[in-house]
Phi, psi and omega in degrees: 000135181287147177282165177299323181297318179298321182294331184269348181293143177304138184291343181287342180278135180282072183272129177255153178303143181271136178255120182298343184267000181298166182297156180290156175220163186275118180290340183277350180258145178295145179296146183265345181203170182303325182295315179293326177298314181295319178296321180294320177298315180296318181295316179296321179295325182289338180274349181280136177293153180293326181232131179239128179253121180285135176261102186244132175266107183302332182295325179289323179294320181298328182282332189251357183294141183268337180232123178269117182247126178247142180263002181291149181267176177291150173290140178294138179287145173303157182305124177086001183264345181270148183281163178285162178297322178299317178298317180297319179296321178295319180293321178296319178297315179296318180296320179297319179294321179295319178298319179295321178294317178300317181297321181292322187261356185298317184297321179296310184288336179297330182271354182276145178283142177279158175299156183299332183276357181261106178242106183283136181292165171294149188301329184265009181264088186298315182298317181293325178293323177295317177295319182298314185279319187262337184092154182296322183302313182284316183298322181258007178056052180254132177271132182215131181297338181291350182296347177280354180237075184299145177092347181286327182217094183293334178296319179283320190259351181092146177279130174295157180281067178301150179298328178296336179271305185293336179293340181270358182273128172286169180297324178293324178288320176303313180295321181294313181293322177300317178296317180300316183289324177292322176301317178296318181296329179298334183250357186222173182277166178282132179230157182304318180301320178296315181300317180298317181289320178299317180297315181295318180293321177295326178291337180263357185279120183287148171249147359289152184287142168288157181305321181296317180293322178301315179294320183296313184291329175292321176299320179298313181297320180294320179295317178300318180292327179292318178294317180297323182296339180269356182287149179241348185233127179292343179273004178303126184294344180278342191299311183299319181293320179295317177299322180295315179300315179297319181297314182297314180298312187283315188270315182281315181270010168061039171263068194296336179291345180261000187285149171286129179263155178290000000 
């Protein structure tokens, strides 16, 4: 009976059946013809154990993993702090329309020149992207009276996510900036500049999601729920924005286990 290897060999090769009783040959030397090649494959296969157990040191994996995935769920919202299902459906509908609008106009704005004062950071410069999006005042925790006049100094206050800016971001840059801002959010409080950029980046995020983006948006929803869980006042100005982030991740991007239930 022919072996599986013989059946898969190209028919153009003059392969002869292998005889297990043939003379020995040196495995360390390259085969001289198709027959010796086939015999060498069979011999090597016979030397492999039936079961192989991998010896893995978990400590090394923890240091080198590129995507941190957590299985923890969102924190439950305090009583009365979570939105209604109707509100969530309305937000998903509005978000979907905004994504369609961004998609329609992206090509036009991508070809437009930016103002001279807009210098976009290199994709791998995390600190500069945080300064660019959030502004020096927030990134460096500097108090400045000019913050009451938004738009006068984008370096201090951060550049808004204008369509002319986000249209120039590739998907890899969108994911990178999203990661940078979520990293900042993990150590800091929610601010309006952060919310505007998160919303814009999510609007530019292509579906289906890459694994890295999938992990990032889930991390975002969990962080939003953690901040919300610490709130004591329903009139907190951050509440609506946090609910919106959780809603978009859970309802639009179909991470239903993270969704607020009625």
